[in-house]
ZAMARGU-4260 file (C-alpha; in steps of 0.2 Angstrom, whole numbers, plus 5000, padded with zeros to 4 digits):
<rodrens>
0) 4909/4753/5083 | 4925/4754/5093 | 4935/4762/5079 | 4921/4775/5077 | 4922/4780/5095
5) 4941/4782/5094 | 4939/4792/5078 | 4925/4803/5086 | 4936/4806/5102 | 4951/4810/5091
10) 4940/4822/5080 | 4933/4831/5096 | 4951/4833/5103 | 4958/4839/5086 | 4944/4852/5084
15) 4948/4859/5101 | 4967/4857/5103 | 4973/4862/5085 | 4967/4880/5085 | 4974/4882/5103
20) 4991/4875/5097 | 4992/4885/5082 | 4987/4901/5091 | 5002/4898/5102 | 5013/4895/5087
25) 5008/4911/5079 | 5010/4921/5095 | 5027/4914/5098 | 5032/4917/5080 | 5026/4935/5080
30) 5036/4939/5096 | 5052/4931/5088 | 5050/4941/5073 | 5047/4957/5083 | 5062/4955/5094
35) 5074/4949/5080 | 5069/4961/5066 | 5057/4975/5071 | 5065/4981/5087 | 5082/4983/5078
40) 5074/4993/5065 | 5065/5005/5077 | 5081/5009/5086 | 5092/5015/5072 | 5089/5026/5057
45) 5097/5018/5041 | 5112/5027/5034 | 5110/5029/5015 | 5124/5030/5003 | 5113/5039/4990
50) 5097/5050/4991 | 5087/5047/4976 | 5073/5060/4972 | 5056/5055/4980 | 5039/5061/4973
55) 5026/5061/4987 | 5008/5060/4979 | 4993/5065/4989 | 4977/5062/4980 | 4963/5072/4989
60) 4944/5072/4986 | 4934/5083/4999 | 4948/5083/5012 | 4947/5101/5017 | 4948/5096/5036
65) 4964/5086/5034 | 4974/5092/5019 | 4984/5106/5028 | 4989/5095/5042 | 4994/5081/5030
70) 5005/5093/5020 | 5013/5100/5035 | 5017/5083/5042 | 5025/5078/5025 | 5035/5094/5024
75) 5043/5090/5041 | 5052/5075/5033 | 5070/5072/5037 | 5075/5068/5019 | 5085/5080/5007
80) 5077/5077/4990 | 5058/5076/4989 | 5043/5085/4981 | 5025/5084/4986 | 5011/5083/4973
85) 4993/5086/4979 | 4981/5080/4966 | 4963/5088/4970 | 4951/5075/4962 | 4937/5087/4958
90) 4933/5092/4976 | 4917/5101/4980 | 4924/5109/4996 | 4939/5120/4999 | 4952/5106/4997
95) 4960/5114/4982 | 4960/5132/4989 | 4969/5126/5005 | 4981/5116/4995 | 4985/5131/4984
100) 4988/5142/4999 | 5001/5130/5005 | 5012/5133/4989 | 5017/5150/4996 | 5025/5141/5011
105) 5033/5127/5002 | 5044/5127/4987 | 5043/5109/4984 | 5024/5108/4983 | 5014/5106/4967
110) 4995/5106/4966 | 4986/5098/4952 | 4967/5101/4950 | 4956/5089/4941 | 4940/5096/4935
115) 4929/5081/4940 | 4931/5067/4951 | 4939/5053/4942 | 4944/5042/4957 | 4960/5039/4966
120) 4968/5028/4953 | 4967/5042/4939 | 4972/5055/4952 | 4988/5045/4955 | 4991/5042/4937
125) 4991/5061/4933 | 5002/5064/4949 | 5014/5051/4943 | 5015/5059/4925 | 5020/5076/4933
130) 5032/5069/4945 | 5051/5071/4944 | 5057/5059/4957 | 5065/5042/4955 | 5054/5034/4968
135) 5035/5037/4971 | 5027/5038/4988 | 5008/5039/4989 | 5000/5045/5004 | 4981/5047/5009
140) 4975/5065/5012 | 4970/5060/5030 | 4987/5052/5035 | 5002/5059/5043 | 5020/5054/5037
145) 5033/5050/5050 | 5048/5062/5049 | 5059/5047/5045 | 5047/5037/5035 | 5055/5042/5018
150) 5073/5037/5024 | 5066/5020/5030 | 5058/5016/5014 | 5072/5022/5002 | 5084/5011/5012
155) 5074/4996/5006 | 5076/5001/4988 | 5095/5004/4990 | 5099/4989/5000 | 5087/4977/4990
160) 5088/4978/4972 | 5073/4966/4969 | 5062/4977/4980 | 5047/4984/4970 | 5036/4992/4984
165) 5037/4996/5002 | 5025/5002/5015 | 5030/5010/5031 | 5024/5020/5046 | 5006/5026/5044
170) 4994/5036/5056 | 4977/5040/5049 | 4963/5050/5057 | 4944/5048/5056 | 4932/5063/5053
175) 4933/5068/5072 | 4952/5068/5071 | 4954/5053/5082 | 4969/5041/5077 | 4961/5025/5071
180) 4975/5017/5062 | 4993/5017/5068 | 5005/5004/5062 | 5022/5001/5056 | 5027/4990/5040
185) 5043/4985/5034
</rodrens>
């Protein structure tokens, strides 16, 4: 009976204190990570020794409200060698028309029209097949690309030969154009 009381007392304390202690460990760990790594990256733009061609694929299905501003944000990128490929995935609204109008403004923009909606994966497949870049960047049609995002991402590929994929600064909007996701990955 005595050992059961000790065990019960230990179990109750463990159930209470373990999550509390682990949350402190996670918070301290994330603060250390931020100050040791993330803060340094924000302060300086990486200097690249080479600038491989980048193809930016934007699959779009019924994105007439967002596609123009997304293309405009991508075209403001501070990177010398990139192409943008918008893949209209069988939209029933004016997404294709708006994207094709943007071709007049930007020489490095290509628009691919799929007759029927085949899904994002197939749209990206067709976009990849028509791309010319050494690196592929995919971007949702309702997202903005930070002006330095391509440089940050390419730096990981140049500096890390084993890097296979990178995600970076993302800002997305909902249907009322409110920012609902704003985060930086490295």
